[in-house]
PDB file with one MODEL, atoms N, CA, C and O in Angstrom:
MODEL        1
ATOM      1  N   MET A   1      11.119  -8.309 -27.299  1.00  0.00           N
ATOM      2  CA  MET A   1      10.060  -7.794 -26.284  1.00  0.00           C
ATOM      3  C   MET A   1      10.755  -7.200 -25.174  1.00  0.00           C
ATOM      4  O   MET A   1      11.654  -7.741 -24.531  1.00  0.00           O
ATOM      5  N   SER A   2      10.248  -5.977 -24.980  1.00  0.00           N
ATOM      6  CA  SER A   2      10.585  -4.936 -23.793  1.00  0.00           C
ATOM      7  C   SER A   2      10.276  -5.592 -22.472  1.00  0.00           C
ATOM      8  O   SER A   2       9.223  -6.185 -22.239  1.00  0.00           O
ATOM      9  N   ALA A   3      11.383  -5.425 -21.535  1.00  0.00           N
ATOM     10  CA  ALA A   3      11.095  -6.008 -20.238  1.00  0.00           C
ATOM     11  C   ALA A   3      10.207  -5.030 -19.379  1.00  0.00           C
ATOM     12  O   ALA A   3       9.761  -5.350 -18.277  1.00  0.00           O
ATOM     13  N   GLN A   4       9.999  -3.858 -19.957  1.00  0.00           N
ATOM     14  CA  GLN A   4       9.067  -2.955 -19.244  1.00  0.00           C
ATOM     15  C   GLN A   4       7.921  -2.343 -20.303  1.00  0.00           C
ATOM     16  O   GLN A   4       8.173  -1.915 -21.429  1.00  0.00           O
ATOM     17  N   THR A   5       6.756  -2.398 -19.746  1.00  0.00           N
ATOM     18  CA  THR A   5       5.683  -2.059 -20.673  1.00  0.00           C
ATOM     19  C   THR A   5       4.688  -1.069 -19.646  1.00  0.00           C
ATOM     20  O   THR A   5       4.479  -1.243 -18.445  1.00  0.00           O
ATOM     21  N   ASP A   6       4.206  -0.083 -20.451  1.00  0.00           N
ATOM     22  CA  ASP A   6       3.221   0.694 -19.663  1.00  0.00           C
ATOM     23  C   ASP A   6       1.880   0.226 -20.180  1.00  0.00           C
ATOM     24  O   ASP A   6       1.721  -0.054 -21.368  1.00  0.00           O
ATOM     25  N   THR A   7       0.941   0.144 -19.302  1.00  0.00           N
ATOM     26  CA  THR A   7      -0.325  -0.380 -19.575  1.00  0.00           C
ATOM     27  C   THR A   7      -1.346   0.377 -18.738  1.00  0.00           C
ATOM     28  O   THR A   7      -1.336   0.068 -17.546  1.00  0.00           O
ATOM     29  N   GLN A   8      -2.321   1.402 -19.149  1.00  0.00           N
ATOM     30  CA  GLN A   8      -3.418   1.800 -18.246  1.00  0.00           C
ATOM     31  C   GLN A   8      -2.905   2.426 -16.949  1.00  0.00           C
ATOM     32  O   GLN A   8      -3.497   2.199 -15.894  1.00  0.00           O
ATOM     33  N   GLY A   9      -1.754   3.256 -17.000  1.00  0.00           N
ATOM     34  CA  GLY A   9      -1.301   4.108 -15.794  1.00  0.00           C
ATOM     35  C   GLY A   9      -0.461   3.142 -15.106  1.00  0.00           C
ATOM     36  O   GLY A   9      -0.150   3.542 -13.984  1.00  0.00           O
ATOM     37  N   SER A  10       0.035   1.933 -15.427  1.00  0.00           N
ATOM     38  CA  SER A  10       0.917   1.018 -14.843  1.00  0.00           C
ATOM     39  C   SER A  10       2.005   0.691 -15.516  1.00  0.00           C
ATOM     40  O   SER A  10       1.987   0.670 -16.747  1.00  0.00           O
ATOM     41  N   VAL A  11       3.131   0.384 -14.789  1.00  0.00           N
ATOM     42  CA  VAL A  11       4.489  -0.202 -15.583  1.00  0.00           C
ATOM     43  C   VAL A  11       4.618  -1.675 -14.966  1.00  0.00           C
ATOM     44  O   VAL A  11       4.421  -1.966 -13.786  1.00  0.00           O
ATOM     45  N   THR A  12       4.955  -2.470 -15.908  1.00  0.00           N
ATOM     46  CA  THR A  12       5.273  -3.827 -15.677  1.00  0.00           C
ATOM     47  C   THR A  12       6.826  -3.919 -16.045  1.00  0.00           C
ATOM     48  O   THR A  12       7.315  -3.560 -17.116  1.00  0.00           O
ATOM     49  N   THR A  13       7.508  -4.466 -14.959  1.00  0.00           N
ATOM     50  CA  THR A  13       9.085  -4.595 -15.094  1.00  0.00           C
ATOM     51  C   THR A  13       9.261  -5.826 -14.973  1.00  0.00           C
ATOM     52  O   THR A  13       8.492  -6.317 -14.147  1.00  0.00           O
ATOM     53  N   VAL A  14      10.147  -6.740 -15.583  1.00  0.00           N
ATOM     54  CA  VAL A  14      10.584  -8.211 -15.252  1.00  0.00           C
ATOM     55  C   VAL A  14      12.002  -7.949 -14.732  1.00  0.00           C
ATOM     56  O   VAL A  14      12.804  -7.329 -15.431  1.00  0.00           O
ATOM     57  N   TYR A  15      12.294  -8.368 -13.635  1.00  0.00           N
ATOM     58  CA  TYR A  15      13.817  -8.503 -13.111  1.00  0.00           C
ATOM     59  C   TYR A  15      14.184  -9.867 -13.035  1.00  0.00           C
ATOM     60  O   TYR A  15      13.343 -10.744 -12.834  1.00  0.00           O
ATOM     61  N   LYS A  16      15.629 -10.143 -13.212  1.00  0.00           N
ATOM     62  CA  LYS A  16      16.173 -11.436 -12.797  1.00  0.00           C
ATOM     63  C   LYS A  16      16.767 -11.241 -11.498  1.00  0.00           C
ATOM     64  O   LYS A  16      17.422 -10.244 -11.193  1.00  0.00           O
ATOM     65  N   VAL A  17      16.519 -12.233 -10.730  1.00  0.00           N
ATOM     66  CA  VAL A  17      17.019 -12.508  -9.228  1.00  0.00           C
ATOM     67  C   VAL A  17      17.666 -13.753  -9.222  1.00  0.00           C
ATOM     68  O   VAL A  17      17.117 -14.749  -9.694  1.00  0.00           O
ATOM     69  N   SER A  18      18.966 -13.783  -8.647  1.00  0.00           N
ATOM     70  CA  SER A  18      19.758 -14.849  -8.312  1.00  0.00           C
ATOM     71  C   SER A  18      19.577 -15.424  -6.934  1.00  0.00           C
ATOM     72  O   SER A  18      19.489 -14.621  -6.004  1.00  0.00           O
ATOM     73  N   GLY A  19      19.513 -16.656  -6.695  1.00  0.00           N
ATOM     74  CA  GLY A  19      19.606 -17.093  -5.337  1.00  0.00           C
ATOM     75  C   GLY A  19      18.322 -17.830  -5.070  1.00  0.00           C
ATOM     76  O   GLY A  19      18.353 -18.923  -4.505  1.00  0.00           O
ATOM     77  N   MET A  20      17.171 -17.264  -5.462  1.00  0.00           N
ATOM     78  CA  MET A  20      15.786 -17.966  -5.061  1.00  0.00           C
ATOM     79  C   MET A  20      15.855 -19.597  -5.599  1.00  0.00           C
ATOM     80  O   MET A  20      16.300 -20.049  -6.654  1.00  0.00           O
ATOM     81  N   SER A  21      15.216 -20.297  -4.408  1.00  0.00           N
ATOM     82  CA  SER A  21      15.269 -21.762  -4.860  1.00  0.00           C
ATOM     83  C   SER A  21      13.725 -22.404  -4.256  1.00  0.00           C
ATOM     84  O   SER A  21      13.523 -23.617  -4.311  1.00  0.00           O
ATOM     85  N   CYS A  22      12.945 -21.692  -3.829  1.00  0.00           N
ATOM     86  CA  CYS A  22      11.768 -22.217  -3.074  1.00  0.00           C
ATOM     87  C   CYS A  22      10.726 -20.995  -2.904  1.00  0.00           C
ATOM     88  O   CYS A  22      10.999 -19.821  -3.158  1.00  0.00           O
ATOM     89  N   GLY A  23       9.470 -21.480  -2.426  1.00  0.00           N
ATOM     90  CA  GLY A  23       8.419 -20.647  -2.167  1.00  0.00           C
ATOM     91  C   GLY A  23       8.794 -19.684  -1.196  1.00  0.00           C
ATOM     92  O   GLY A  23       8.429 -18.513  -1.303  1.00  0.00           O
ATOM     93  N   HIS A  24       9.547 -20.119  -0.187  1.00  0.00           N
ATOM     94  CA  HIS A  24       9.911 -19.077   0.961  1.00  0.00           C
ATOM     95  C   HIS A  24      10.716 -17.884   0.335  1.00  0.00           C
ATOM     96  O   HIS A  24      10.512 -16.699   0.600  1.00  0.00           O
ATOM     97  N   CYS A  25      11.641 -18.359  -0.517  1.00  0.00           N
ATOM     98  CA  CYS A  25      12.366 -17.152  -1.254  1.00  0.00           C
ATOM     99  C   CYS A  25      11.476 -16.384  -1.978  1.00  0.00           C
ATOM    100  O   CYS A  25      11.402 -15.163  -1.835  1.00  0.00           O
ATOM    101  N   GLU A  26      10.821 -16.996  -2.719  1.00  0.00           N
ATOM    102  CA  GLU A  26       9.573 -16.056  -3.530  1.00  0.00           C
ATOM    103  C   GLU A  26       9.005 -14.984  -2.661  1.00  0.00           C
ATOM    104  O   GLU A  26       9.056 -13.788  -2.952  1.00  0.00           O
ATOM    105  N   GLY A  27       8.390 -15.534  -1.440  1.00  0.00           N
ATOM    106  CA  GLY A  27       7.785 -14.628  -0.487  1.00  0.00           C
ATOM    107  C   GLY A  27       8.637 -13.451   0.082  1.00  0.00           C
ATOM    108  O   GLY A  27       8.226 -12.317   0.329  1.00  0.00           O
ATOM    109  N   SER A  28       9.695 -13.857   0.218  1.00  0.00           N
ATOM    110  CA  SER A  28      10.761 -12.974   0.997  1.00  0.00           C
ATOM    111  C   SER A  28      11.067 -11.967  -0.085  1.00  0.00           C
ATOM    112  O   SER A  28      11.011 -10.802   0.307  1.00  0.00           O
ATOM    113  N   VAL A  29      11.357 -12.133  -1.272  1.00  0.00           N
ATOM    114  CA  VAL A  29      11.549 -11.101  -2.328  1.00  0.00           C
ATOM    115  C   VAL A  29      10.317 -10.391  -2.598  1.00  0.00           C
ATOM    116  O   VAL A  29      10.335  -9.160  -2.643  1.00  0.00           O
ATOM    117  N   SER A  30       9.306 -11.008  -2.772  1.00  0.00           N
ATOM    118  CA  SER A  30       8.060 -10.208  -2.865  1.00  0.00           C
ATOM    119  C   SER A  30       7.763  -9.324  -1.880  1.00  0.00           C
ATOM    120  O   SER A  30       7.418  -8.164  -2.103  1.00  0.00           O
ATOM    121  N   GLY A  31       7.892  -9.877  -0.646  1.00  0.00           N
ATOM    122  CA  GLY A  31       7.469  -8.985   0.408  1.00  0.00           C
ATOM    123  C   GLY A  31       8.328  -7.616   0.552  1.00  0.00           C
ATOM    124  O   GLY A  31       7.799  -6.548   0.859  1.00  0.00           O
ATOM    125  N   GLU A  32       9.684  -7.764   0.300  1.00  0.00           N
ATOM    126  CA  GLU A  32      10.371  -6.648   0.352  1.00  0.00           C
ATOM    127  C   GLU A  32       9.953  -5.518  -0.718  1.00  0.00           C
ATOM    128  O   GLU A  32       9.734  -4.342  -0.425  1.00  0.00           O
ATOM    129  N   ILE A  33       9.874  -6.111  -2.086  1.00  0.00           N
ATOM    130  CA  ILE A  33       9.775  -5.391  -3.298  1.00  0.00           C
ATOM    131  C   ILE A  33       8.301  -4.569  -3.158  1.00  0.00           C
ATOM    132  O   ILE A  33       8.119  -3.462  -3.663  1.00  0.00           O
ATOM    133  N   SER A  34       7.306  -5.292  -2.399  1.00  0.00           N
ATOM    134  CA  SER A  34       5.978  -4.812  -2.254  1.00  0.00           C
ATOM    135  C   SER A  34       6.046  -3.535  -1.398  1.00  0.00           C
ATOM    136  O   SER A  34       5.158  -2.687  -1.487  1.00  0.00           O
ATOM    137  N   GLU A  35       7.116  -3.391  -0.553  1.00  0.00           N
ATOM    138  CA  GLU A  35       7.203  -1.991   0.342  1.00  0.00           C
ATOM    139  C   GLU A  35       7.667  -0.992  -0.340  1.00  0.00           C
ATOM    140  O   GLU A  35       7.760   0.104   0.213  1.00  0.00           O
ATOM    141  N   ILE A  36       8.058  -1.164  -1.698  1.00  0.00           N
ATOM    142  CA  ILE A  36       8.565   0.110  -2.358  1.00  0.00           C
ATOM    143  C   ILE A  36       7.350   0.890  -2.798  1.00  0.00           C
ATOM    144  O   ILE A  36       6.475   0.382  -3.498  1.00  0.00           O
ATOM    145  N   ALA A  37       7.319   2.098  -2.382  1.00  0.00           N
ATOM    146  CA  ALA A  37       6.239   3.091  -2.802  1.00  0.00           C
ATOM    147  C   ALA A  37       5.940   3.000  -4.431  1.00  0.00           C
ATOM    148  O   ALA A  37       6.784   3.052  -5.325  1.00  0.00           O
ATOM    149  N   GLY A  38       4.514   2.850  -4.567  1.00  0.00           N
ATOM    150  CA  GLY A  38       4.018   2.907  -5.910  1.00  0.00           C
ATOM    151  C   GLY A  38       3.898   1.469  -6.370  1.00  0.00           C
ATOM    152  O   GLY A  38       3.169   1.275  -7.342  1.00  0.00           O
ATOM    153  N   VAL A  39       4.507   0.430  -5.813  1.00  0.00           N
ATOM    154  CA  VAL A  39       4.319  -0.944  -6.330  1.00  0.00           C
ATOM    155  C   VAL A  39       2.925  -1.518  -6.023  1.00  0.00           C
ATOM    156  O   VAL A  39       2.531  -1.494  -4.857  1.00  0.00           O
ATOM    157  N   THR A  40       2.205  -1.999  -6.933  1.00  0.00           N
ATOM    158  CA  THR A  40       0.793  -2.760  -6.966  1.00  0.00           C
ATOM    159  C   THR A  40       0.735  -4.192  -6.802  1.00  0.00           C
ATOM    160  O   THR A  40      -0.152  -4.750  -6.155  1.00  0.00           O
ATOM    161  N   SER A  41       1.748  -4.828  -7.429  1.00  0.00           N
ATOM    162  CA  SER A  41       1.812  -6.225  -7.593  1.00  0.00           C
ATOM    163  C   SER A  41       3.277  -6.636  -7.749  1.00  0.00           C
ATOM    164  O   SER A  41       4.188  -5.986  -8.262  1.00  0.00           O
ATOM    165  N   VAL A  42       3.312  -7.950  -7.155  1.00  0.00           N
ATOM    166  CA  VAL A  42       4.732  -8.562  -7.353  1.00  0.00           C
ATOM    167  C   VAL A  42       4.675 -10.101  -7.509  1.00  0.00           C
ATOM    168  O   VAL A  42       4.181 -10.803  -6.626  1.00  0.00           O
ATOM    169  N   LYS A  43       5.099 -10.519  -8.449  1.00  0.00           N
ATOM    170  CA  LYS A  43       5.207 -12.163  -8.652  1.00  0.00           C
ATOM    171  C   LYS A  43       6.592 -12.508  -8.784  1.00  0.00           C
ATOM    172  O   LYS A  43       7.281 -11.957  -9.643  1.00  0.00           O
ATOM    173  N   ALA A  44       7.121 -13.490  -7.900  1.00  0.00           N
ATOM    174  CA  ALA A  44       8.428 -13.989  -8.016  1.00  0.00           C
ATOM    175  C   ALA A  44       8.287 -15.423  -8.141  1.00  0.00           C
ATOM    176  O   ALA A  44       7.537 -16.087  -7.427  1.00  0.00           O
ATOM    177  N   VAL A  45       9.193 -16.003  -9.279  1.00  0.00           N
ATOM    178  CA  VAL A  45       9.167 -17.111  -9.659  1.00  0.00           C
ATOM    179  C   VAL A  45      10.575 -17.920  -9.428  1.00  0.00           C
ATOM    180  O   VAL A  45      11.469 -17.669 -10.237  1.00  0.00           O
ATOM    181  N   ALA A  46      10.824 -18.802  -8.463  1.00  0.00           N
ATOM    182  CA  ALA A  46      12.049 -19.129  -8.180  1.00  0.00           C
ATOM    183  C   ALA A  46      12.727 -19.918  -9.192  1.00  0.00           C
ATOM    184  O   ALA A  46      13.870 -19.632  -9.550  1.00  0.00           O
ATOM    185  N   SER A  47      11.989 -21.032  -9.735  1.00  0.00           N
ATOM    186  CA  SER A  47      12.462 -21.837 -11.060  1.00  0.00           C
ATOM    187  C   SER A  47      13.011 -21.035 -12.082  1.00  0.00           C
ATOM    188  O   SER A  47      14.019 -21.477 -12.633  1.00  0.00           O
ATOM    189  N   THR A  48      12.540 -19.902 -12.467  1.00  0.00           N
ATOM    190  CA  THR A  48      13.085 -19.012 -13.471  1.00  0.00           C
ATOM    191  C   THR A  48      13.925 -17.757 -12.908  1.00  0.00           C
ATOM    192  O   THR A  48      14.686 -17.180 -13.685  1.00  0.00           O
ATOM    193  N   GLY A  49      13.812 -17.354 -11.667  1.00  0.00           N
ATOM    194  CA  GLY A  49      14.542 -16.233 -11.282  1.00  0.00           C
ATOM    195  C   GLY A  49      14.213 -14.938 -11.566  1.00  0.00           C
ATOM    196  O   GLY A  49      14.920 -13.938 -11.443  1.00  0.00           O
ATOM    197  N   GLU A  50      12.751 -15.056 -12.073  1.00  0.00           N
ATOM    198  CA  GLU A  50      12.067 -14.009 -12.527  1.00  0.00           C
ATOM    199  C   GLU A  50      11.310 -13.261 -11.702  1.00  0.00           C
ATOM    200  O   GLU A  50      10.545 -13.940 -11.018  1.00  0.00           O
ATOM    201  N   VAL A  51      11.247 -11.902 -11.500  1.00  0.00           N
ATOM    202  CA  VAL A  51      10.225 -11.281 -10.574  1.00  0.00           C
ATOM    203  C   VAL A  51       9.669 -10.370 -11.432  1.00  0.00           C
ATOM    204  O   VAL A  51      10.411  -9.726 -12.173  1.00  0.00           O
ATOM    205  N   THR A  52       8.300 -10.188 -11.455  1.00  0.00           N
ATOM    206  CA  THR A  52       7.518  -9.268 -12.199  1.00  0.00           C
ATOM    207  C   THR A  52       6.813  -8.360 -11.329  1.00  0.00           C
ATOM    208  O   THR A  52       5.928  -8.690 -10.539  1.00  0.00           O
ATOM    209  N   VAL A  53       7.305  -7.074 -11.543  1.00  0.00           N
ATOM    210  CA  VAL A  53       6.623  -6.091 -10.800  1.00  0.00           C
ATOM    211  C   VAL A  53       5.815  -5.057 -11.542  1.00  0.00           C
ATOM    212  O   VAL A  53       6.201  -4.449 -12.541  1.00  0.00           O
ATOM    213  N   VAL A  54       4.462  -4.904 -10.847  1.00  0.00           N
ATOM    214  CA  VAL A  54       3.647  -4.058 -11.634  1.00  0.00           C
ATOM    215  C   VAL A  54       3.631  -2.675 -10.473  1.00  0.00           C
ATOM    216  O   VAL A  54       3.531  -2.783  -9.251  1.00  0.00           O
ATOM    217  N   SER A  55       3.745  -1.546 -11.169  1.00  0.00           N
ATOM    218  CA  SER A  55       3.906  -0.270 -10.326  1.00  0.00           C
ATOM    219  C   SER A  55       3.137   0.812 -10.909  1.00  0.00           C
ATOM    220  O   SER A  55       2.717   0.660 -12.056  1.00  0.00           O
ATOM    221  N   GLU A  56       2.906   1.831 -10.308  1.00  0.00           N
ATOM    222  CA  GLU A  56       2.164   2.906 -10.717  1.00  0.00           C
ATOM    223  C   GLU A  56       3.106   3.762 -11.819  1.00  0.00           C
ATOM    224  O   GLU A  56       2.607   4.233 -12.841  1.00  0.00           O
ATOM    225  N   ALA A  57       4.412   3.890 -11.511  1.00  0.00           N
ATOM    226  CA  ALA A  57       5.276   4.541 -12.325  1.00  0.00           C
ATOM    227  C   ALA A  57       6.681   3.681 -12.443  1.00  0.00           C
ATOM    228  O   ALA A  57       6.882   2.804 -11.603  1.00  0.00           O
ATOM    229  N   ALA A  58       7.414   3.866 -13.223  1.00  0.00           N
ATOM    230  CA  ALA A  58       8.654   3.328 -13.304  1.00  0.00           C
ATOM    231  C   ALA A  58       9.488   3.416 -12.165  1.00  0.00           C
ATOM    232  O   ALA A  58       9.588   4.504 -11.597  1.00  0.00           O
ATOM    233  N   LEU A  59      10.180   2.298 -11.697  1.00  0.00           N
ATOM    234  CA  LEU A  59      10.777   2.325 -10.385  1.00  0.00           C
ATOM    235  C   LEU A  59      12.313   2.631 -10.484  1.00  0.00           C
ATOM    236  O   LEU A  59      12.948   2.387 -11.510  1.00  0.00           O
ATOM    237  N   ASP A  60      12.779   3.089  -9.547  1.00  0.00           N
ATOM    238  CA  ASP A  60      14.322   3.226  -9.287  1.00  0.00           C
ATOM    239  C   ASP A  60      14.923   1.976  -9.253  1.00  0.00           C
ATOM    240  O   ASP A  60      14.693   1.318  -8.239  1.00  0.00           O
ATOM    241  N   GLU A  61      15.663   1.460 -10.133  1.00  0.00           N
ATOM    242  CA  GLU A  61      16.374   0.118  -9.924  1.00  0.00           C
ATOM    243  C   GLU A  61      17.233   0.210  -8.914  1.00  0.00           C
ATOM    244  O   GLU A  61      17.465  -0.960  -8.611  1.00  0.00           O
ATOM    245  N   GLU A  62      17.887   0.960  -8.162  1.00  0.00           N
ATOM    246  CA  GLU A  62      18.563   1.008  -7.037  1.00  0.00           C
ATOM    247  C   GLU A  62      17.631   0.781  -5.825  1.00  0.00           C
ATOM    248  O   GLU A  62      18.136   0.290  -4.815  1.00  0.00           O
ATOM    249  N   ALA A  63      16.398   1.075  -5.830  1.00  0.00           N
ATOM    250  CA  ALA A  63      15.386   0.957  -4.785  1.00  0.00           C
ATOM    251  C   ALA A  63      15.101  -0.674  -4.836  1.00  0.00           C
ATOM    252  O   ALA A  63      15.093  -1.357  -3.811  1.00  0.00           O
ATOM    253  N   VAL A  64      14.890  -1.160  -6.035  1.00  0.00           N
ATOM    254  CA  VAL A  64      14.492  -2.675  -6.173  1.00  0.00           C
ATOM    255  C   VAL A  64      15.731  -3.501  -5.854  1.00  0.00           C
ATOM    256  O   VAL A  64      15.608  -4.628  -5.372  1.00  0.00           O
ATOM    257  N   ARG A  65      16.985  -2.936  -6.125  1.00  0.00           N
ATOM    258  CA  ARG A  65      18.164  -3.668  -5.711  1.00  0.00           C
ATOM    259  C   ARG A  65      18.426  -3.649  -4.285  1.00  0.00           C
ATOM    260  O   ARG A  65      19.077  -4.576  -3.802  1.00  0.00           O
ATOM    261  N   ALA A  66      17.958  -2.617  -3.481  1.00  0.00           N
ATOM    262  CA  ALA A  66      18.063  -2.616  -2.187  1.00  0.00           C
ATOM    263  C   ALA A  66      17.074  -3.468  -1.499  1.00  0.00           C
ATOM    264  O   ALA A  66      17.454  -3.994  -0.453  1.00  0.00           O
ATOM    265  N   ALA A  67      15.838  -3.702  -1.915  1.00  0.00           N
ATOM    266  CA  ALA A  67      14.714  -4.529  -1.353  1.00  0.00           C
ATOM    267  C   ALA A  67      15.288  -5.892  -1.741  1.00  0.00           C
ATOM    268  O   ALA A  67      15.161  -6.756  -0.874  1.00  0.00           O
ATOM    269  N   VAL A  68      15.822  -6.208  -2.738  1.00  0.00           N
ATOM    270  CA  VAL A  68      16.347  -7.694  -3.043  1.00  0.00           C
ATOM    271  C   VAL A  68      17.397  -8.150  -2.072  1.00  0.00           C
ATOM    272  O   VAL A  68      17.496  -9.272  -1.575  1.00  0.00           O
ATOM    273  N   ASP A  69      18.274  -6.955  -1.852  1.00  0.00           N
ATOM    274  CA  ASP A  69      19.455  -7.171  -1.175  1.00  0.00           C
ATOM    275  C   ASP A  69      18.920  -7.778   0.345  1.00  0.00           C
ATOM    276  O   ASP A  69      19.347  -8.770   0.935  1.00  0.00           O
ATOM    277  N   GLU A  70      17.901  -6.888   0.740  1.00  0.00           N
ATOM    278  CA  GLU A  70      17.308  -7.085   2.105  1.00  0.00           C
ATOM    279  C   GLU A  70      16.636  -8.343   2.155  1.00  0.00           C
ATOM    280  O   GLU A  70      16.583  -8.824   3.287  1.00  0.00           O
ATOM    281  N   ALA A  71      16.133  -8.977   1.287  1.00  0.00           N
ATOM    282  CA  ALA A  71      15.394 -10.247   1.291  1.00  0.00           C
ATOM    283  C   ALA A  71      16.655 -11.393   1.295  1.00  0.00           C
ATOM    284  O   ALA A  71      16.504 -12.585   1.563  1.00  0.00           O
ATOM    285  N   GLY A  72      17.924 -10.737   0.932  1.00  0.00           N
ATOM    286  CA  GLY A  72      19.130 -11.936   1.105  1.00  0.00           C
ATOM    287  C   GLY A  72      19.358 -12.380  -0.489  1.00  0.00           C
ATOM    288  O   GLY A  72      20.026 -13.378  -0.758  1.00  0.00           O
ATOM    289  N   PHE A  73      18.831 -11.668  -1.376  1.00  0.00           N
ATOM    290  CA  PHE A  73      19.158 -12.170  -2.832  1.00  0.00           C
ATOM    291  C   PHE A  73      20.171 -11.176  -3.562  1.00  0.00           C
ATOM    292  O   PHE A  73      20.765 -10.278  -2.964  1.00  0.00           O
ATOM    293  N   GLU A  74      20.287 -11.415  -4.793  1.00  0.00           N
ATOM    294  CA  GLU A  74      20.961 -10.467  -5.768  1.00  0.00           C
ATOM    295  C   GLU A  74      20.023 -10.223  -7.020  1.00  0.00           C
ATOM    296  O   GLU A  74      19.454 -11.058  -7.723  1.00  0.00           O
ATOM    297  N   LEU A  75      20.022  -8.782  -7.101  1.00  0.00           N
ATOM    298  CA  LEU A  75      19.157  -8.614  -8.461  1.00  0.00           C
ATOM    299  C   LEU A  75      20.365  -8.616  -9.653  1.00  0.00           C
ATOM    300  O   LEU A  75      21.404  -7.959  -9.705  1.00  0.00           O
ATOM    301  N   VAL A  76      19.944  -9.376 -10.359  1.00  0.00           N
ATOM    302  CA  VAL A  76      21.062  -9.447 -11.724  1.00  0.00           C
ATOM    303  C   VAL A  76      20.716  -8.236 -12.639  1.00  0.00           C
ATOM    304  O   VAL A  76      21.650  -7.645 -13.181  1.00  0.00           O
ATOM    305  N   GLY A  77      19.468  -7.838 -12.842  1.00  0.00           N
ATOM    306  CA  GLY A  77      18.965  -6.853 -13.734  1.00  0.00           C
ATOM    307  C   GLY A  77      17.720  -7.173 -14.334  1.00  0.00           C
ATOM    308  O   GLY A  77      17.022  -8.116 -13.963  1.00  0.00           O
ATOM    309  N   ARG A  78      17.421  -6.358 -15.305  1.00  0.00           N
ATOM    310  CA  ARG A  78      16.002  -6.635 -15.947  1.00  0.00           C
ATOM    311  C   ARG A  78      16.275  -7.614 -16.874  1.00  0.00           C
ATOM    312  O   ARG A  78      17.351  -7.737 -17.459  1.00  0.00           O
ATOM    313  N   ALA A  79      15.122  -8.443 -17.034  1.00  0.00           N
ATOM    314  CA  ALA A  79      15.052  -9.861 -17.809  1.00  0.00           C
ATOM    315  C   ALA A  79      14.955  -9.503 -19.053  1.00  0.00           C
ATOM    316  O   ALA A  79      14.881 -10.357 -19.937  1.00  0.00           O
TER     317      ALA A  79
ENDMDL
END
């Protein structure tokens, strides 16, 4: 299964993030990624370390990495 799928003009990408352990962590990561231009939805799950991002177009992974870093966590890569 691909980690990135195009659906009706949107792109869904699942990233792995290390260090999240609680709901506050999820909120911090979601909040930072939500500020990237074109992002329409973010769902972070601390228990799996997965962050699902829906955007209008494919995102620059470095922009996602910078947002995750700003939240205090580490982007491992795409799930």
